[in-house]
OpenMM code with the backbone's topology and positions (N, CA, C; nanometers):
from openmm import Vec3, app, unit

residues = "MET ASP GLU ALA SER GLN TYR ARG ARG ALA LEU GLY ALA TYR ALA THR GLY VAL ALA VAL VAL THR VAL ALA GLN ASP PRO LEU ASP SER GLU GLN GLY ALA TYR GLY VAL THR ILE ASN SER PHE THR SER VAL SER LEU THR PRO ARG LEU ILE LEU TRP CYS LEU ASP ASP ALA SER GLU ARG GLY ARG LEU PHE ALA LYS ALA GLU THR PHE GLY ILE ASN VAL LEU ALA GLU GLY ASP ARG HIS VAL SER ASP ARG PHE ALA ARG GLY ASP GLY TYR ARG LEU GLU ALA ASP GLU VAL LYS PRO GLY PRO HIS ALA GLY ASP ALA PRO VAL LEU LYS THR ALA VAL THR ARG LEU SER CYS LYS VAL HIS ALA ARG HIS GLN MET GLY ASP HIS LEU VAL ILE VAL GLY GLU VAL THR ASP PHE ASP THR MET GLU GLY ASP SER LEU LEU TYR TYR ARG GLY LYS TYR SER ARG VAL HIS ALA ASP".split()
positions = [
    Vec3(-5.8838, 2.2471, -0.9651),
    Vec3(-5.7826, 2.2005, -0.8472),
    Vec3(-5.8768, 2.2384, -0.7516),
    Vec3(-5.8468, 2.1074, -0.6351),
    Vec3(-5.9066, 2.0717, -0.5339),
    Vec3(-5.8649, 2.2018, -0.4159),
    Vec3(-5.9799, 2.1984, -0.2827),
    Vec3(-5.9296, 2.3258, -0.2261),
    Vec3(-5.8127, 2.3031, -0.1140),
    Vec3(-5.7911, 2.1965, -0.0998),
    Vec3(-5.6349, 2.1144, -0.0528),
    Vec3(-5.5686, 2.1988, -0.1599),
    Vec3(-5.5220, 2.1463, -0.2633),
    Vec3(-5.4025, 2.1857, -0.3590),
    Vec3(-5.4285, 2.3791, -0.3690),
    Vec3(-5.5213, 2.4483, -0.3458),
    Vec3(-5.5366, 2.5745, -0.3923),
    Vec3(-5.4742, 2.6351, -0.2591),
    Vec3(-5.4634, 2.5726, -0.1658),
    Vec3(-5.4533, 2.6390, 0.0353),
    Vec3(-5.2872, 2.5853, 0.0034),
    Vec3(-5.2367, 2.4857, -0.0668),
    Vec3(-5.1409, 2.4066, -0.0754),
    Vec3(-5.0506, 2.5568, -0.1667),
    Vec3(-5.1000, 2.5714, -0.2935),
    Vec3(-5.0616, 2.6897, -0.3662),
    Vec3(-5.0383, 2.8213, -0.3138),
    Vec3(-5.1483, 2.8560, -0.2105),
    Vec3(-5.1329, 3.0272, -0.1137),
    Vec3(-5.0491, 2.9496, -0.0434),
    Vec3(-5.0207, 2.8832, 0.0486),
    Vec3(-4.8836, 2.8919, 0.1269),
    Vec3(-4.7337, 2.8940, 0.0187),
    Vec3(-4.7705, 2.8729, -0.0919),
    Vec3(-4.6261, 2.8594, -0.1398),
    Vec3(-4.5659, 2.9821, -0.2142),
    Vec3(-4.6815, 3.0687, -0.1684),
    Vec3(-4.6381, 3.2285, -0.2319),
    Vec3(-4.5740, 3.2542, -0.1165),
    Vec3(-4.5262, 3.2449, 0.0113),
    Vec3(-4.4097, 3.2661, 0.1020),
    Vec3(-4.3233, 3.2257, 0.0842),
    Vec3(-4.1868, 3.2527, 0.0586),
    Vec3(-4.0440, 3.2112, 0.0029),
    Vec3(-4.0318, 3.1718, 0.1519),
    Vec3(-3.9963, 3.0434, 0.1313),
    Vec3(-3.9058, 2.9850, 0.2332),
    Vec3(-3.7346, 2.9368, 0.1957),
    Vec3(-3.6878, 2.9162, 0.3210),
    Vec3(-3.5158, 2.8940, 0.3107),
    Vec3(-3.5616, 2.7540, 0.3213),
    Vec3(-3.4693, 2.6983, 0.2889),
    Vec3(-3.4527, 2.4577, 0.2821),
    Vec3(-3.3461, 2.4719, 0.3802),
    Vec3(-3.3744, 2.3730, 0.4720),
    Vec3(-3.2904, 2.3259, 0.5097),
    Vec3(-3.2610, 2.1676, 0.5835),
    Vec3(-3.1690, 2.0672, 0.5984),
    Vec3(-3.1782, 2.0015, 0.6598),
    Vec3(-3.1673, 1.9696, 0.7915),
    Vec3(-3.2301, 1.8798, 0.8487),
    Vec3(-3.2468, 1.8501, 1.0243),
    Vec3(-3.1598, 1.6936, 1.0040),
    Vec3(-3.0545, 1.7319, 1.1019),
    Vec3(-2.9677, 1.5927, 1.0958),
    Vec3(-2.9803, 1.5630, 1.2810),
    Vec3(-2.9517, 1.3948, 1.2662),
    Vec3(-2.9982, 1.3528, 1.3880),
    Vec3(-2.8464, 1.2714, 1.3857),
    Vec3(-2.8052, 1.1755, 1.5324),
    Vec3(-2.7132, 1.0879, 1.5142),
    Vec3(-2.8042, 0.9302, 1.4656),
    Vec3(-2.7051, 0.8743, 1.4692),
    Vec3(-2.7408, 0.7316, 1.4944),
    Vec3(-2.8884, 0.7021, 1.5082),
    Vec3(-2.9915, 0.6061, 1.4073),
    Vec3(-3.1016, 0.5575, 1.5036),
    Vec3(-3.0144, 0.4332, 1.5662),
    Vec3(-3.1152, 0.4121, 1.6964),
    Vec3(-3.0528, 0.3260, 1.8058),
    Vec3(-3.0813, 0.2069, 1.7625),
    Vec3(-3.2236, 0.1630, 1.6916),
    Vec3(-3.2233, 0.0504, 1.6015),
    Vec3(-3.2145, -0.0233, 1.4814),
    Vec3(-3.0281, 0.0886, 1.4640),
    Vec3(-3.0125, 0.0256, 1.3230),
    Vec3(-2.8982, -0.0028, 1.3666),
    Vec3(-2.8574, -0.0977, 1.3326),
    Vec3(-2.6924, -0.1792, 1.3636),
    Vec3(-2.6049, -0.1100, 1.3193),
    Vec3(-2.6250, -0.0403, 1.1937),
    Vec3(-2.5609, 0.0490, 1.1166),
    Vec3(-2.5029, 0.1756, 1.1364),
    Vec3(-2.3379, 0.2413, 1.1196),
    Vec3(-2.2944, 0.3477, 1.1778),
    Vec3(-2.3626, 0.4429, 1.0880),
    Vec3(-2.4015, 0.5776, 1.1299),
    Vec3(-2.4389, 0.6639, 1.0136),
    Vec3(-2.4518, 0.8152, 1.1063),
    Vec3(-2.5173, 0.8586, 1.0435),
    Vec3(-2.6380, 0.9954, 1.0652),
    Vec3(-2.7309, 0.9797, 0.9526),
    Vec3(-2.8752, 1.0642, 0.9647),
    Vec3(-2.9875, 1.0953, 0.8919),
    Vec3(-3.0435, 1.2369, 0.9147),
    Vec3(-3.1052, 1.2460, 0.8006),
    Vec3(-3.1127, 1.3446, 0.7323),
    Vec3(-3.2856, 1.3888, 0.6567),
    Vec3(-3.3559, 1.5009, 0.6880),
    Vec3(-3.4676, 1.5444, 0.6454),
    Vec3(-3.4654, 1.6991, 0.6014),
    Vec3(-3.5296, 1.7024, 0.4883),
    Vec3(-3.5508, 1.7846, 0.4414),
    Vec3(-3.6807, 1.8994, 0.5040),
    Vec3(-3.6456, 2.0189, 0.5330),
    Vec3(-3.7448, 2.0639, 0.6195),
    Vec3(-3.7624, 2.2543, 0.5344),
    Vec3(-3.8700, 2.2905, 0.5354),
    Vec3(-3.8753, 2.4425, 0.4977),
    Vec3(-3.9506, 2.4927, 0.6097),
    Vec3(-3.9767, 2.3524, 0.7202),
    Vec3(-4.0949, 2.4753, 0.7974),
    Vec3(-4.0232, 2.5448, 0.9430),
    Vec3(-3.9271, 2.5797, 0.9410),
    Vec3(-3.8272, 2.6284, 1.0176),
    Vec3(-3.8105, 2.7984, 1.0704),
    Vec3(-3.8275, 2.8238, 1.1815),
    Vec3(-3.8280, 2.9920, 1.1967),
    Vec3(-3.7327, 2.9779, 1.3370),
    Vec3(-3.6877, 3.1321, 1.3487),
    Vec3(-3.6584, 3.1310, 1.4883),
    Vec3(-3.7470, 3.1687, 1.5823),
    Vec3(-3.7454, 3.1304, 1.7320),
    Vec3(-3.8555, 3.1856, 1.8129),
    Vec3(-3.8391, 3.3127, 1.9465),
    Vec3(-3.7024, 3.2378, 1.9724),
    Vec3(-3.6397, 3.3712, 2.0505),
    Vec3(-3.5011, 3.3881, 2.0617),
    Vec3(-3.4403, 3.5156, 2.0657),
    Vec3(-3.2819, 3.5409, 2.0621),
    Vec3(-3.2719, 3.4944, 2.2319),
    Vec3(-3.3047, 3.5173, 2.3279),
    Vec3(-3.2951, 3.4665, 2.4754),
    Vec3(-3.3863, 3.4175, 2.5176),
    Vec3(-3.3582, 3.3033, 2.5596),
    Vec3(-3.2740, 3.2365, 2.5201),
    Vec3(-3.3157, 3.1833, 2.3636),
    Vec3(-3.1837, 3.1081, 2.3259),
    Vec3(-3.1619, 3.1047, 2.1721),
    Vec3(-3.2733, 3.0093, 2.1199),
    Vec3(-3.4162, 3.0050, 2.0626),
    Vec3(-3.4365, 2.8841, 2.0618),
    Vec3(-3.5147, 2.8644, 1.8939),
    Vec3(-3.5605, 2.7539, 1.8022),
    Vec3(-3.6067, 2.7788, 1.7040),
    Vec3(-3.7257, 2.6496, 1.7133),
    Vec3(-3.7631, 2.6770, 1.6259),
    Vec3(-3.8927, 2.5342, 1.6138),
    Vec3(-3.8711, 2.4980, 1.4606),
    Vec3(-3.9418, 2.3540, 1.4242),
    Vec3(-3.9142, 2.3307, 1.2784),
    Vec3(-4.0688, 2.1975, 1.3204),
    Vec3(-4.1253, 2.1870, 1.1789),
    Vec3(-4.2231, 2.1287, 1.2141),
    Vec3(-4.1754, 1.9795, 1.1191),
    Vec3(-4.2322, 1.8529, 1.2169),
    Vec3(-4.2222, 1.7362, 1.1356),
    Vec3(-4.3663, 1.6655, 1.0800),
    Vec3(-4.3506, 1.6345, 0.9885),
    Vec3(-4.4958, 1.5513, 0.9418),
    Vec3(-4.4769, 1.4033, 0.9606),
    Vec3(-4.6453, 1.4291, 1.0537),
    Vec3(-4.6683, 1.2562, 1.1342),
    Vec3(-4.6448, 1.1320, 1.0023),
    Vec3(-4.6517, 1.1574, 0.9008),
    Vec3(-4.6603, 1.0701, 0.7658),
    Vec3(-4.5436, 1.0644, 0.7754),
    Vec3(-4.3934, 1.1335, 0.7914),
    Vec3(-4.2599, 1.0865, 0.7861),
    Vec3(-4.2643, 0.9344, 0.8435),
    Vec3(-4.1742, 0.8669, 0.7178),
    Vec3(-4.1250, 0.7341, 0.7255),
    Vec3(-4.0514, 0.7651, 0.8495),
    Vec3(-3.9567, 0.8564, 0.8359),
    Vec3(-3.8483, 0.8958, 0.9292),
    Vec3(-3.8735, 0.9581, 1.0409),
    Vec3(-4.0281, 0.9586, 1.0683),
    Vec3(-4.1055, 1.0494, 1.1913),
    Vec3(-3.9939, 0.9998, 1.3418),
    Vec3(-4.0661, 0.8730, 1.3839),
    Vec3(-4.0127, 0.8109, 1.4693),
    Vec3(-3.8325, 0.8633, 1.5323),
    Vec3(-3.7428, 0.8199, 1.4379),
    Vec3(-3.6161, 0.8756, 1.4869),
    Vec3(-3.6143, 1.0414, 1.4857),
    Vec3(-3.6193, 1.1215, 1.4125),
    Vec3(-3.6707, 1.2422, 1.4304),
    Vec3(-3.7214, 1.3107, 1.5604),
    Vec3(-3.8390, 1.2444, 1.5917),
    Vec3(-3.9127, 1.2851, 1.6800),
    Vec3(-3.8601, 1.2412, 1.8520),
    Vec3(-3.7931, 1.1492, 1.8377),
    Vec3(-3.7566, 1.0684, 1.9673),
    Vec3(-3.6063, 1.1266, 2.0119),
    Vec3(-3.5536, 1.1973, 1.8931),
    Vec3(-3.3952, 1.2483, 1.9035),
    Vec3(-3.3849, 1.3799, 2.0047),
    Vec3(-3.2939, 1.3638, 2.0906),
    Vec3(-3.2833, 1.4648, 2.2182),
    Vec3(-3.1912, 1.5986, 2.1973),
    Vec3(-3.1113, 1.5529, 2.0514),
    Vec3(-3.0007, 1.6799, 1.9848),
    Vec3(-3.0200, 1.6549, 1.8275),
    Vec3(-3.0630, 1.7520, 1.7528),
    Vec3(-3.0414, 1.7780, 1.6400),
    Vec3(-2.9553, 1.9005, 1.5857),
    Vec3(-2.9471, 1.8876, 1.4457),
    Vec3(-2.8788, 2.0176, 1.3770),
    Vec3(-2.9581, 2.0536, 1.2689),
    Vec3(-2.9828, 2.1804, 1.2653),
    Vec3(-3.0598, 2.2544, 1.1823),
    Vec3(-2.9148, 2.3086, 1.0629),
    Vec3(-2.9395, 2.2828, 0.9192),
    Vec3(-2.8603, 2.2677, 0.8452),
    Vec3(-2.8957, 2.3578, 0.7325),
    Vec3(-2.8726, 2.4939, 0.7411),
    Vec3(-2.9328, 2.5646, 0.5983),
    Vec3(-2.8558, 2.5948, 0.5324),
    Vec3(-2.9084, 2.5123, 0.3612),
    Vec3(-2.8633, 2.4788, 0.2539),
    Vec3(-2.8160, 2.5938, 0.1678),
    Vec3(-2.6647, 2.5648, 0.1239),
    Vec3(-2.6400, 2.6573, 0.0256),
    Vec3(-2.7027, 2.6185, -0.0958),
    Vec3(-2.6914, 2.7013, -0.1963),
    Vec3(-2.7908, 2.7398, -0.3199),
    Vec3(-2.7379, 2.6192, -0.4265),
    Vec3(-2.6471, 2.5768, -0.3775),
    Vec3(-2.5480, 2.4469, -0.5034),
    Vec3(-2.6029, 2.3454, -0.4284),
    Vec3(-2.7007, 2.2982, -0.3207),
    Vec3(-2.7401, 2.2036, -0.2769),
    Vec3(-2.8543, 2.1423, -0.3028),
    Vec3(-2.9352, 2.1961, -0.3927),
    Vec3(-3.0695, 2.1813, -0.4422),
    Vec3(-3.0711, 1.9805, -0.4284),
    Vec3(-2.9569, 1.9266, -0.4683),
    Vec3(-2.9780, 1.7921, -0.5233),
    Vec3(-2.9619, 1.6994, -0.3544),
    Vec3(-2.9015, 1.7662, -0.2682),
    Vec3(-2.8958, 1.7299, -0.0971),
    Vec3(-3.0459, 1.7620, -0.0500),
    Vec3(-3.0948, 1.8883, -0.1080),
    Vec3(-3.2573, 1.8895, -0.0486),
    Vec3(-3.3621, 1.7975, -0.1087),
    Vec3(-3.3595, 1.7672, -0.2267),
    Vec3(-3.4422, 1.6591, -0.3071),
    Vec3(-3.4047, 1.4987, -0.2331),
    Vec3(-3.2657, 1.4958, -0.2211),
    Vec3(-3.2117, 1.3579, -0.1864),
    Vec3(-3.3182, 1.3273, -0.0148),
    Vec3(-3.2677, 1.4331, 0.0779),
    Vec3(-3.3245, 1.4283, 0.1955),
    Vec3(-3.5000, 1.4307, 0.1931),
    Vec3(-3.5694, 1.4809, 0.0932),
    Vec3(-3.7208, 1.5213, 0.0883),
    Vec3(-3.7907, 1.3474, 0.0537),
    Vec3(-3.6715, 1.2856, -0.0653),
    Vec3(-3.7561, 1.2241, -0.1024),
    Vec3(-3.7647, 1.0753, -0.0352),
    Vec3(-3.6483, 1.0686, 0.0511),
    Vec3(-3.6552, 0.9304, 0.1701),
    Vec3(-3.5547, 0.8350, 0.1048),
    Vec3(-3.5595, 0.8084, 0.0092),
    Vec3(-3.4888, 0.6982, -0.0415),
    Vec3(-3.3063, 0.6928, -0.0222),
    Vec3(-3.2699, 0.8209, 0.0525),
    Vec3(-3.1402, 0.8342, 0.0474),
    Vec3(-3.1171, 0.9052, 0.2060),
    Vec3(-3.1273, 0.8780, 0.2688),
    Vec3(-3.1641, 0.9692, 0.4014),
    Vec3(-3.0697, 0.9575, 0.5054),
    Vec3(-2.9353, 0.8314, 0.4713),
    Vec3(-2.8501, 0.8366, 0.5353),
    Vec3(-2.7344, 0.8964, 0.5052),
    Vec3(-2.7098, 0.9678, 0.5970),
    Vec3(-2.5813, 1.0276, 0.5598),
    Vec3(-2.4468, 0.9549, 0.5595),
    Vec3(-2.3700, 0.9869, 0.4698),
    Vec3(-2.2256, 0.9168, 0.4558),
    Vec3(-2.1013, 1.0284, 0.5722),
    Vec3(-2.0432, 0.9549, 0.5694),
    Vec3(-1.9146, 1.0381, 0.6962),
    Vec3(-1.8339, 1.1265, 0.6087),
    Vec3(-1.8068, 1.1690, 0.4873),
    Vec3(-1.7425, 1.2330, 0.4324),
    Vec3(-1.9023, 1.3676, 0.4060),
    Vec3(-1.9807, 1.3528, 0.4342),
    Vec3(-2.0853, 1.4643, 0.4332),
    Vec3(-2.0999, 1.5600, 0.5406),
    Vec3(-2.0686, 1.5021, 0.6866),
    Vec3(-2.1136, 1.5693, 0.7927),
    Vec3(-1.9824, 1.5631, 0.8859),
    Vec3(-1.9744, 1.6349, 0.9620),
    Vec3(-1.8840, 1.6699, 1.0585),
    Vec3(-1.9800, 1.6942, 1.2485),
    Vec3(-1.8809, 1.6152, 1.3101),
    Vec3(-1.9080, 1.6027, 1.4436),
    Vec3(-1.9585, 1.7695, 1.4948),
    Vec3(-2.1038, 1.7423, 1.5856),
    Vec3(-2.1470, 1.8733, 1.6620),
    Vec3(-2.0432, 1.9407, 1.7363),
    Vec3(-2.0111, 2.0280, 1.8048),
    Vec3(-1.9143, 2.0804, 1.8545),
    Vec3(-1.8875, 2.0649, 1.9936),
    Vec3(-1.9555, 1.9536, 2.0454),
    Vec3(-2.0076, 1.9301, 2.1609),
    Vec3(-2.0495, 1.7962, 2.2435),
    Vec3(-1.9898, 1.6895, 2.2537),
    Vec3(-2.0324, 1.5558, 2.3407),
    Vec3(-2.1753, 1.5533, 2.3342),
    Vec3(-2.2736, 1.4040, 2.2453),
    Vec3(-2.3797, 1.4455, 2.2375),
    Vec3(-2.4328, 1.5404, 2.1260),
    Vec3(-2.3482, 1.6327, 2.0967),
    Vec3(-2.4631, 1.6995, 1.9726),
    Vec3(-2.4942, 1.6068, 1.8338),
    Vec3(-2.5835, 1.6131, 1.7555),
    Vec3(-2.6044, 1.5492, 1.6521),
    Vec3(-2.4821, 1.6419, 1.5570),
    Vec3(-2.4345, 1.5335, 1.4196),
    Vec3(-2.3821, 1.5933, 1.3379),
    Vec3(-2.4249, 1.7278, 1.2705),
    Vec3(-2.3428, 1.7863, 1.1726),
    Vec3(-2.4075, 1.8736, 1.0694),
    Vec3(-2.3084, 1.8775, 0.9587),
    Vec3(-2.4116, 1.9047, 0.8580),
    Vec3(-2.3839, 1.9260, 0.7321),
    Vec3(-2.2050, 2.0235, 0.6837),
    Vec3(-2.1207, 1.9742, 0.6121),
    Vec3(-2.0147, 2.0538, 0.5991),
    Vec3(-2.0568, 2.1456, 0.5371),
    Vec3(-2.0596, 2.1077, 0.4193),
    Vec3(-2.1345, 2.2137, 0.2925),
    Vec3(-2.2823, 2.3418, 0.3217),
    Vec3(-2.3216, 2.3144, 0.4633),
    Vec3(-2.4588, 2.3941, 0.5000),
    Vec3(-2.4466, 2.5691, 0.5223),
    Vec3(-2.4508, 2.6795, 0.4737),
    Vec3(-2.3828, 2.8404, 0.4693),
    Vec3(-2.4219, 2.8331, 0.6733),
    Vec3(-2.5216, 2.7792, 0.7110),
    Vec3(-2.5582, 2.7872, 0.8557),
    Vec3(-2.5799, 2.6223, 0.9188),
    Vec3(-2.5055, 2.6384, 1.0079),
    Vec3(-2.5527, 2.5012, 1.0964),
    Vec3(-2.5717, 2.5423, 1.2296),
    Vec3(-2.6811, 2.5147, 1.3253),
    Vec3(-2.7508, 2.4883, 1.4310),
    Vec3(-2.7130, 2.4002, 1.5090),
    Vec3(-2.6356, 2.3732, 1.6197),
    Vec3(-2.6530, 2.2370, 1.6866),
    Vec3(-2.7879, 2.2664, 1.7993),
    Vec3(-2.8931, 2.2157, 1.8618),
    Vec3(-2.9827, 2.2428, 1.9290),
    Vec3(-3.0042, 2.1072, 2.0137),
    Vec3(-3.0687, 2.1326, 2.1521),
    Vec3(-3.1230, 2.0112, 2.2317),
    Vec3(-3.2613, 2.0137, 2.1927),
    Vec3(-3.3569, 1.9581, 2.2382),
    Vec3(-3.4732, 1.9543, 2.2588),
    Vec3(-3.5240, 2.0118, 2.3823),
    Vec3(-3.6292, 2.1539, 2.3071),
    Vec3(-3.6915, 2.2119, 2.4336),
    Vec3(-3.8030, 2.1741, 2.4615),
    Vec3(-3.9017, 2.1568, 2.3229),
    Vec3(-3.9970, 2.0744, 2.3813),
    Vec3(-4.0527, 2.0564, 2.2207),
    Vec3(-4.1692, 1.9528, 2.2763),
    Vec3(-4.2559, 1.8887, 2.1541),
    Vec3(-4.4013, 1.9240, 2.1330),
    Vec3(-4.4592, 1.9386, 2.0647),
    Vec3(-4.6037, 1.9859, 2.0644),
    Vec3(-4.6631, 1.9750, 1.9667),
    Vec3(-4.7786, 1.8271, 1.9389),
    Vec3(-4.8321, 1.7736, 1.8705),
    Vec3(-4.9492, 1.9234, 1.8250),
    Vec3(-4.9439, 1.9404, 1.6987),
    Vec3(-5.0313, 2.0552, 1.6385),
    Vec3(-5.1115, 1.9856, 1.5045),
    Vec3(-5.1616, 1.9537, 1.4795),
    Vec3(-5.2819, 1.8941, 1.3612),
    Vec3(-5.2005, 1.7787, 1.3212),
    Vec3(-5.1299, 1.7629, 1.1949),
    Vec3(-5.0841, 1.6695, 1.1541),
    Vec3(-4.9097, 1.6794, 1.1154),
    Vec3(-4.8819, 1.7579, 1.2434),
    Vec3(-4.7542, 1.7449, 1.2504),
    Vec3(-4.6789, 1.7823, 1.3801),
    Vec3(-4.5580, 1.7287, 1.4731),
    Vec3(-4.5263, 1.7563, 1.5579),
    Vec3(-4.3982, 1.8739, 1.5349),
    Vec3(-4.4536, 1.9867, 1.6504),
    Vec3(-4.3881, 2.1045, 1.6294),
    Vec3(-4.2410, 2.0604, 1.7198),
    Vec3(-4.1778, 2.0953, 1.6704),
    Vec3(-4.0182, 2.0647, 1.7692),
    Vec3(-3.9489, 2.1931, 1.8556),
    Vec3(-3.9549, 2.2399, 1.9433),
    Vec3(-3.8584, 2.3471, 1.9894),
    Vec3(-3.7263, 2.3283, 2.0287),
    Vec3(-3.6325, 2.3753, 1.9875),
    Vec3(-3.4990, 2.3538, 2.0054),
    Vec3(-3.4319, 2.4561, 2.0669),
    Vec3(-3.3290, 2.4547, 2.1352),
    Vec3(-3.2691, 2.5415, 2.2324),
    Vec3(-3.1252, 2.5230, 2.1437),
    Vec3(-3.0881, 2.6404, 2.1111),
    Vec3(-2.9462, 2.6229, 1.9858),
    Vec3(-2.8567, 2.6490, 2.0905),
    Vec3(-2.7659, 2.5773, 2.0831),
    Vec3(-2.5993, 2.5155, 2.2065),
    Vec3(-2.4587, 2.5667, 2.1363),
    Vec3(-2.5057, 2.5559, 2.0114),
    Vec3(-2.4396, 2.6351, 1.9096),
    Vec3(-2.4421, 2.6449, 1.8244),
    Vec3(-2.3287, 2.7642, 1.6944),
    Vec3(-2.4229, 2.8020, 1.5858),
    Vec3(-2.3023, 2.8267, 1.5166),
    Vec3(-2.2962, 2.8290, 1.3674),
    Vec3(-2.1527, 2.8923, 1.2834),
    Vec3(-2.2218, 2.9284, 1.1554),
    Vec3(-2.1956, 2.9778, 1.0792),
    Vec3(-2.2248, 3.0470, 0.9429),
    Vec3(-2.0944, 3.0920, 0.8716),
    Vec3(-2.1345, 3.0696, 0.7336),
    Vec3(-2.0239, 3.1268, 0.6368),
    Vec3(-2.0382, 3.2256, 0.5772),
    Vec3(-1.9890, 3.2535, 0.4558),
    Vec3(-2.0118, 3.3559, 0.3120),
    Vec3(-2.1087, 3.2820, 0.2316),
    Vec3(-2.1898, 3.3034, 0.1596),
    Vec3(-2.2657, 3.1804, 0.0388),
    Vec3(-2.3946, 3.2096, 0.0257),
    Vec3(-2.4291, 3.1782, -0.0960),
    Vec3(-2.5944, 3.2057, -0.1229),
    Vec3(-2.6672, 3.0738, -0.0646),
    Vec3(-2.8226, 3.1315, -0.0152),
    Vec3(-2.9192, 3.0715, 0.0297),
    Vec3(-2.9936, 2.9613, -0.0275),
    Vec3(-3.0364, 2.8477, -0.0644),
    Vec3(-3.1080, 2.7734, -0.1300),
    Vec3(-3.2734, 2.8474, -0.0860),
    Vec3(-3.3451, 2.8930, -0.1504),
    Vec3(-3.4822, 2.9388, -0.1483),
    Vec3(-3.5592, 2.8285, -0.2139),
    Vec3(-3.6941, 2.8325, -0.1344),
    Vec3(-3.8298, 2.7639, -0.2521),
    Vec3(-3.9331, 2.8531, -0.2394),
    Vec3(-4.0101, 2.8776, -0.3318),
    Vec3(-4.0675, 2.9590, -0.3504),
    Vec3(-4.1571, 2.9056, -0.4667),
    Vec3(-4.3458, 2.8500, -0.4352),
    Vec3(-4.4086, 2.8792, -0.5599),
    Vec3(-4.3874, 2.7096, -0.5882),
    Vec3(-4.3177, 2.6211, -0.5196),
    Vec3(-4.2667, 2.4990, -0.6357),
    Vec3(-4.1578, 2.4865, -0.6801),
    Vec3(-4.0433, 2.5542, -0.6616),
    Vec3(-3.9470, 2.5859, -0.7363),
    Vec3(-3.7924, 2.6154, -0.6871),
    Vec3(-3.6798, 2.6368, -0.7127),
    Vec3(-3.5882, 2.6085, -0.5903),
    Vec3(-3.5077, 2.7655, -0.6627),
    Vec3(-3.4821, 2.8370, -0.5686),
    Vec3(-3.4430, 2.9787, -0.5948),
    Vec3(-3.3168, 2.9628, -0.5666),
    Vec3(-3.2832, 3.1216, -0.5293),
    Vec3(-3.1307, 3.1708, -0.4303),
    Vec3(-3.1591, 3.2956, -0.3646),
    Vec3(-3.0903, 3.3031, -0.2258),
    Vec3(-3.0947, 3.4149, -0.2488),
    Vec3(-2.9713, 3.4720, -0.2302),
    Vec3(-2.9351, 3.6036, -0.2751),
    Vec3(-2.7605, 3.6444, -0.3272),
    Vec3(-2.7284, 3.7009, -0.1545),
    Vec3(-2.6210, 3.6597, -0.1425),
    Vec3(-2.5229, 3.7388, -0.0106),
    Vec3(-2.5036, 3.8731, -0.0717),
    Vec3(-2.5425, 3.9801, -0.0290),
    Vec3(-2.4686, 4.1231, -0.0482),
    Vec3(-2.3369, 4.1372, 0.0252),
] * unit.nanometer
topology = app.Topology()
chain = topology.addChain("A")
for resn in residues:
    res = topology.addResidue(resn, chain)
    for name in ("N", "CA", "C"):
        topology.addAtom(name, app.Element.getBySymbol(name[0]), res)
């Protein structure tokens, strides 16, 4: 195993949640719809103001769309939504269907996934290029959460966190 693979394996020892970032229609695309990308690089930065961050790989084929969006949704996936994670990780089906999303709570907000256990509506607070990723800091403008188990990723496999 080469050093890059060893490093990736070492990082896999840290369990992460799985989320999908959603954005509104691509202005260069004539078809209506929203888009999603699976992430596991998401964290809370501050409670006051409410700031979160996520990281976008520079090599992402959807990078331009997500890097330029001024609003986005963070959708924490339910344990039964592994297929959603897989779909938006691969990039072969990143357009969201109308029945999968609901509008954000305010005009101009990105749509959010109906089935997510937590939905955060965000506006971009800052962008920072760091290594081979763009770090996007968002200010949470609205949020909601529901009961249910969350999808977890650990050592290259899906798992779940049980709600008490």
